C-alpha positions in Angstrom: -1.2 11.6 19.8 0.5 11.3 23.6 1.4 14.7 25.4 5.1 14.2 26.7 7.2 16.7 28.3 9.7 16.8 25.4 12.7 18.2 27.9 12.0 15.3 30.3 11.9 12.7 27.5 15.2 13.7 26.5 17.0 13.4 29.6 15.0 9.9 30.5 16.0 8.3 27.2 19.4 9.0 27.8 19.2 7.8 31.1 17.2 4.5 29.7 19.9 3.8 27.0 22.5 3.6 29.4 21.1 0.7 31.7 19.2 -1.2 28.6 20.6 -4.7 28.5 18.4 -6.7 26.6 20.0 -10.9 26.7 22.0 -11.6 23.8 24.3 -9.7 22.0 25.0 -9.4 17.8 28.7 -9.2 18.3 31.5 -9.8 21.0 32.5 -6.5 20.7 34.2 -4.1 23.6 34.1 -0.3 22.5 36.8 2.2 24.1 34.6 5.1 23.3 31.2 5.5 22.9 30.4 4.6 19.3 26.6 6.4 19.2 28.4 9.6 19.6 26.1 11.1 16.4 22.9 10.5 18.2 19.9 8.3 16.7 17.4 9.9 14.1 14.0 8.7 12.2 12.7 9.6 8.8 10.8 8.8 5.6 7.9 8.3 7.7 4.8 6.3 5.9 1.9 5.1 7.2 3.1 1.7 7.9 7.0 2.2 8.3 9.6 4.9 9.0 13.8 4.5 8.8 15.9 4.2 11.7 18.9 5.8 11.9 22.6 5.9 13.6 26.1 5.5 12.5 29.4 4.2 14.8 32.0 6.4 15.3 34.3 4.0 16.4 38.0 5.3 18.1 39.9 4.9 14.8 37.7 7.0 13.0 36.7 9.8 14.9 36.7 13.2 14.1 38.9 15.4 15.6 38.3 19.1 15.3 41.5 20.2 15.8 43.2 18.1 13.3 46.0 19.2 11.1 44.0 19.8 7.6 47.0 18.1 5.9 47.4 15.1 7.8 46.9 11.8 6.1 43.1 10.2 5.7 42.6 8.5 9.1 42.3 4.2 8.7 39.1 3.2 8.1 37.8 0.1 10.3 37.2 -2.5 7.9 35.2 -5.2 9.7 31.1 -5.1 9.3 29.7 -4.2 13.0 26.4 -5.9 14.0 24.0 -3.1 15.5 21.1 -4.5 17.5 17.7 -2.2 16.5 14.4 -2.6 18.9 11.1 -0.8 18.3 8.3 -0.3 21.5 5.1 1.4 21.8 6.7 3.4 25.3 10.0 4.8 26.7 10.8 2.0 29.1 10.5 -0.8 26.2 8.2 -2.8 28.3 5.6 -3.3 25.3 8.2 -4.2 22.4 6.9 -4.2 18.8 9.9 -5.1 16.7 13.6 -6.0 16.6 16.2 -6.9 14.7 20.4 -6.8 13.6 21.6 -4.7 11.1 24.9 -5.3 9.8 26.8 -1.8 9.3 29.9 -2.3 7.0 32.5 -0.1 6.3 31.5 0.9 2.7 29.3 2.9 4.1 30.7 4.6 7.3 29.1 2.0 9.7 25.8 3.7 9.2 22.7 2.2 10.1 19.5 2.3 8.0 16.5 0.4 9.2 13.2 0.5 7.5 10.7 -0.6 10.2 7.6 -1.6 8.5 4.3 -3.6 9.3 3.5 -0.6 11.9 0.4 0.8 12.7 -0.5 4.2 11.3 -0.4 7.8 13.2 1.4 6.2 16.3 4.1 7.0 18.4 6.9 4.8 18.9 10.4 4.7 21.1 13.3 2.8 19.6 17.0 2.2 20.1 19.9 0.7 18.9 23.6 -1.7 20.3 26.4 -3.1 19.6 28.6 -5.2 21.8 29.0 -3.3 24.9 27.5 0.1 24.0 23.9 1.2 23.8 22.3 4.2 22.1 20.4 7.4 23.3 16.1 6.2 23.0 14.7 7.9 19.7 10.9 8.9 19.4 9.2 8.2 15.9 5.5 8.4 14.2 4.1 6.8 11.5 2.0 8.9 8.7 -1.4 8.7 9.8 -4.3 7.7 7.9 -6.4 10.3 8.5 -6.1 13.4 10.8 -7.6 16.5 11.8 -4.4 18.3 12.7 -0.9 18.0 11.9 2.3 20.0 13.2 5.5 20.5 11.6 8.7 22.6 11.3 10.9 23.7 8.7 14.5 24.9 8.8 17.6 25.5 6.7 21.2 26.7 6.7 22.9 25.6 10.0 26.5 27.1 9.2 28.2 25.2 12.3 30.9 28.4 12.8 28.8 31.0 12.6 26.7 30.4 15.9 25.3 27.4 18.6 21.9 25.4 17.7 19.6 26.9 20.0 16.8 26.7 17.8 17.0 23.0 17.6 17.1 23.1 21.7 13.7 25.0 21.4 12.4 22.7 18.7 12.8 20.1 20.3 10.8 21.0 23.0 7.9 21.6 21.0 5.0 19.4 20.2 5.4 18.3 16.4 4.7 15.0 14.2 7.6 16.3 11.9 10.5 17.9 10.8 11.7 19.0 7.3 15.2 20.4 6.3 15.4 22.6 3.4 18.9 22.1 2.9 22.8 23.3 3.8 23.1 20.9 7.0 26.2 21.2 6.9 28.6 23.8 5.0 31.8 22.8 3.1 33.7 25.8 4.0 34.2 29.0 6.6 32.1 32.3 5.9 31.6 35.1 7.9 33.4 36.5 10.8 33.2 36.3 14.4 33.0 32.6 14.4 31.9 30.9 17.9 33.4 28.1 17.0 35.4 26.3 14.4 35.4 23.8 11.5 39.0 22.8 12.6 40.0 21.3 9.3 40.1 22.4 5.5 37.5 22.8 2.7 36.4 18.9 2.1 36.5 17.3 -1.1 37.2 13.3 -0.4 34.5 11.3 1.2 36.4 10.7 4.7 36.7 14.9 4.8 32.5 15.3 3.7 32.5 12.4 7.0 34.2 14.1 9.1 32.1 17.3 8.9 29.1 15.5 8.8 30.0 14.0 12.0 31.0 17.2 13.4 27.7 18.8 12.7 26.0 15.7 13.4 27.9 16.1 17.3 26.1 19.1 18.6 23.5 18.1 21.2 21.2 20.3 20.4 20.7 19.3 17.0 20.9 16.0 17.8 18.4 16.1 20.4 15.8 17.4 17.6 16.7 14.5 15.2 15.7 12.2 18.7 12.6 13.9 19.3 10.4 13.2 15.3 11.1 12.1 12.5 12.5 14.3 9.7 12.7 14.6 6.0 15.6 15.7 4.0 16.7 17.5 1.0 19.8 19.0 0.4 21.0 22.7 -1.3 24.5 23.7 -2.6 26.5 24.1 0.4 26.1 20.1 1.1 28.5 19.6 -2.1 30.3 23.2 -2.9 28.9 26.8 -3.0 26.7 27.3 -6.0 26.9 24.5 -7.8 24.7 23.7 -10.6 24.1 20.1 -11.8 27.6 19.0 -13.2 29.1 22.2 -12.7 30.4 24.7 -9.8 32.0 28.5 -10.4 34.6 27.0 -7.7 35.5 23.7 -9.2 36.0 24.2 -12.7 37.7 20.6 -14.0 34.0 18.8 -14.2 35.5 15.4 -13.7 37.1 16.2 -10.3 33.7 17.7 -9.6 31.4 15.0 -10.3 33.9 13.1 -8.4 33.5 15.3 -5.5 29.9 15.6 -5.4 30.0 12.0 -5.8 31.6 11.5 -2.3 29.1 14.8 -1.0 26.2 12.6 -2.1 27.6 9.7 -0.6 28.3 11.4 2.6 25.1 12.8 2.9 23.4 9.3 2.7 25.4 7.8 5.4 24.4 10.5 8.1 20.7 11.1 6.8 17.3 8.9 8.2 16.8 7.9 4.3 16.2 4.3 3.0 19.2 1.8 2.6 17.8 1.7 -1.4 19.0 5.4 -2.0 22.8 3.8 -1.4 22.2 1.8 -5.1 24.6 4.7 -6.6 26.0 7.9 -5.9 26.4 9.6 -9.0 23.4 10.2 -9.3 20.8 10.1 -6.1 16.8 10.8 -6.5 15.7 12.5 -3.4 12.9 14.2 -4.5 9.7 12.1 -2.8 6.0 12.6 -1.9 4.8 12.1 1.7 1.1 11.7 2.2 -0.7 12.5 5.9 -4.2 11.0 5.9 -6.2 13.2 3.6 -5.2 16.2 5.8 -1.2 16.8 3.9 0.6 16.0 1.0 3.7 16.9 1.2 6.3 17.0 -1.8 10.1 17.2 -1.8 11.9 18.4 -4.7 15.4 18.3 -5.5 16.5 22.3 -7.5 20.4 21.4 -7.3 20.7 17.9 -8.9 19.5 18.4 -12.3 19.1 22.2 -12.8 20.7 24.2 -15.9 24.3 26.5 -15.3 23.3 29.6 -13.6 23.3 32.4 -16.1 25.7 35.0 -16.8 24.7 38.8 -16.7 20.8 39.6 -16.7 18.1 37.4 -16.0 16.3 38.3 -19.0 18.8 36.1 -20.7 16.8 33.0 -19.9 15.4 30.6 -22.4 12.7 28.1 -22.0 14.7 24.8 -22.0 16.6 26.0 -19.3 15.5 23.8 -16.1 16.0 23.6 -12.4 14.4 20.6 -11.8 15.5 18.6 -14.9 12.4 17.1 -17.4 11.8 14.4 -15.0 11.4 15.5 -11.9 8.9 18.3 -13.6 7.0 15.3 -15.8 6.7 13.6 -11.9 5.9 17.1 -10.1 3.1 17.1 -12.4 1.7 13.8 -12.4 2.0 14.0 -8.5 -0.1 16.9 -7.7 -2.3 15.7 -10.5 -2.8 12.5 -8.2 -3.6 14.1 -4.6 -6.7 14.6 -2.9 -5.0 16.1 0.4 -6.7 19.0 1.6 -3.4 21.4 1.8 -0.8 20.7 -0.7 3.3 21.7 0.4 5.4 21.9 -1.6 9.0 22.1 0.1 12.0 23.3 -2.3 15.4 25.1 -1.0 14.5 28.8 -1.7 12.5 31.7 -2.4 10.0 31.0 -5.2 8.4 34.4 -5.7 10.4 37.0 -7.6 12.9 39.0 -5.5 14.0 42.5 -7.3 17.2 43.2 -4.8 17.6 47.1 -6.2 16.1 50.3 -5.1 14.7 52.6 -7.9 14.3 51.9 -11.6 17.0 49.7 -11.9 16.6 45.9 -11.4 18.7 42.9 -9.6 18.1 39.1 -9.3 19.4 36.7 -7.6 20.6 34.5 -10.6 21.4 31.4 -8.3 17.4 31.1 -7.6 14.1 31.1 -9.4 14.9 34.6 -10.6 17.4 33.2 -13.1 15.0 30.1 -13.8 12.0 32.0 -14.8 10.6 29.4 -17.8 11.3 26.8 -15.1 9.4 28.8 -12.2 6.7 29.3 -15.2 6.3 25.5 -15.4 6.0 25.0 -11.7 3.1 26.7 -11.5 1.8 25.8 -14.5 1.3 22.2 -12.9 -0.1 23.7 -9.6 -2.4 25.2 -11.6 -3.0 22.5 -14.2 -3.4 20.1 -11.0 -6.2 21.8 -9.6 -4.6 21.0 -5.9 -6.3 22.7 -2.8 -4.6 25.1 -1.1 -1.1 24.7 -2.5 1.6 26.0 -0.4 5.2 27.0 -1.1 7.9 26.5 1.8 11.8 27.1 1.5 14.7 27.9 2.8 18.8 29.0 1.5 18.3 33.0 1.6 19.1 33.7 5.6 15.9 35.3 5.9 12.4 34.9 6.9 10.2 35.9 4.3 6.1 35.5 3.9 4.7 36.1 -0.1 1.8 35.8 -2.2 3.0 34.0 -5.4 1.5 35.6 -8.9 1.6 34.5 -12.4 2.6 38.4 -13.2 4.5 39.9 -10.2 4.4 43.0 -11.1 0.4 42.8 -11.7 -0.5 44.5 -7.9 -4.0 43.3 -8.8 -3.7 39.9 -9.9 -4.4 37.1 -7.2 -2.4 34.7 -5.6 -1.6 31.3 -7.1 0.5 29.9 -4.1 1.0 31.4 -0.7 4.8 30.8 0.1 6.9 30.8 3.8 10.9 30.9 3.9 12.3 30.2 6.9 15.5 32.3 8.3 18.7 30.4 8.7 19.4 28.1 12.1 22.9 30.3 12.3 24.0 31.5 8.9 24.6 35.1 8.6 21.5 37.0 7.9 21.4 39.7 5.0 21.2 43.4 6.2 18.0 45.2 7.2 18.5 47.5 4.6 18.6 44.8 1.8 15.6 43.5 3.5 13.8 47.3 3.3 14.7 47.4 -0.5 12.9 43.8 -1.2 9.8 44.9 0.4 9.5 48.3 -1.2 10.5 46.9 -4.8 8.4 43.7 -4.1 4.7 44.0 -2.7 4.3 40.4 -2.9 6.2 40.3 -0.4 4.4 40.4 2.6 7.1 40.2 5.2 10.6 40.0 5.6 12.6 39.3 9.1 16.6 38.9 9.4 16.2 36.8 12.7 17.6 33.3 13.1 15.3 30.4 13.9 13.0 28.2 12.2 9.2 28.0 11.4 6.0 26.0 12.6 3.2 25.3 10.6 0.1 24.0 12.0 -2.2 23.0 10.0 -6.4 22.0 10.1 -9.3 21.5 8.2 -9.7 25.5 8.2 -6.4 27.2 7.8 -2.8 26.6 8.0 -1.3 28.7 10.6 2.7 29.4 10.5 4.8 30.8 12.9 8.2 32.4 12.9 10.0 31.2 15.7 13.5 33.7 16.4 16.4 32.9 18.7 17.7 35.8 21.1 21.5 35.8 20.2 22.6 32.7 17.9 26.3 33.3 19.1 24.9 32.7 22.6 24.4 28.9 23.7 21.1 28.3 24.8 19.7 31.5 23.9 15.8 31.8 24.4 13.5 31.9 21.4 9.8 33.7 20.7 7.4 33.2 18.3 7.4 37.3 16.7 5.3 36.8 14.0 2.5 34.6 13.0 0.6 34.4 9.8 -2.7 32.3 8.3 -3.9 31.0 5.1 -7.6 30.1 5.1 -9.1 27.0 3.5 -9.9 27.9 -0.1 -8.2 31.2 -0.2 -4.6 32.1 -1.5 -2.9 34.7 0.5 -0.9 35.9 3.2 -2.4 36.9 6.5 -0.6 38.0 9.2 -2.0 37.1 12.9 
């Protein structure tokens, strides 16, 4: 793997894009504003392929941060636009590998999803786009290796735009990583909290163009763009990409089910249009399968779950009211998960989902309280997931999650009340990029009431996992001040999981 100064690469890549002039143009187009203002991204890395993404932002549909929320919808550009793409082995593009044309259509907001096949495994590639007189920034991506002795990936979630700046992504872009996994709440559908440092500028989205504008606003952030341009990403959604605490076809804040499903369909389409995912997902947006499985040699198998689209409605009252038929994943995804885990030969098996799997009693003393929107409200489903892990006999299972705006490290047990029980799985939850954290007092209570929770922190940031034959090491990386631009970051706690021994160990 080449060692590259990431910050120098990003600066150089932007400069290279400005002077790139390949022969021939896909279309005689002349843009008055930069259509590539949302940057570039890549994702879905396989051993021989990767998906390249960008979206053309045209003058007629450019997002206006201070727009009147009651203004009529912007008039769409109805013409398809051809976009050239190029992949090369080097940043200077002196060693081209593949190139071609992609027709960006207005039905998908002129988004570009190029699945480049026939690539070499475990290789870094550079890519860029051009349309008419405009050229994109340069991105860097990597295919999945067929064999690996080491692998490094970051995981992150919860990036409410108004509550802070994306210094965490600026720091992430400078790391030596192979992959980024985003665990949901990429956008937020409405304002939350106080002391906001920037504004959405528009109301709560419910229409497709409104969700598109919300994504465009978030993706206009240069530090988020830098992290996308630096590495391939895998992404799943949580609730705020649609509406807070929704479950399948129900949402507490949207009692009209038909209206909610139309809203969900718009949100799913906008998610597709702004993520580096396969064009094949665009077959329909009434349902959109995002759970998937990726292999990185025999070192790592990474399974992405969807805990929103298929779940039973949230309980009202007590967690004790949970019933065996209630589900978090849905029967089809549960069956798929069992088959997928059963076929894994990887040394490390990472299950990426949206939140904390471990039990978390939130009340001090003999009384108990649980987050019914999390796995504590779906205890039978949690037991089935653990059954799938144990029956598959996979090696070194590790759960990662987000959602709670706090860092956690935990030992996952069959019976959380048995302090002497051996852990089945090790779990790490990353803190939020910007979204408001819980109070220090609530985290102290969680640690006191739940001995299997080995660590908790209210810092903002992300996590990095380093895998080798011998261990999985996890760094929790915190930002000094999310409300300051370019705030410094540092590793504030590290952990290790030894090969063949589940359980959290502090470094």
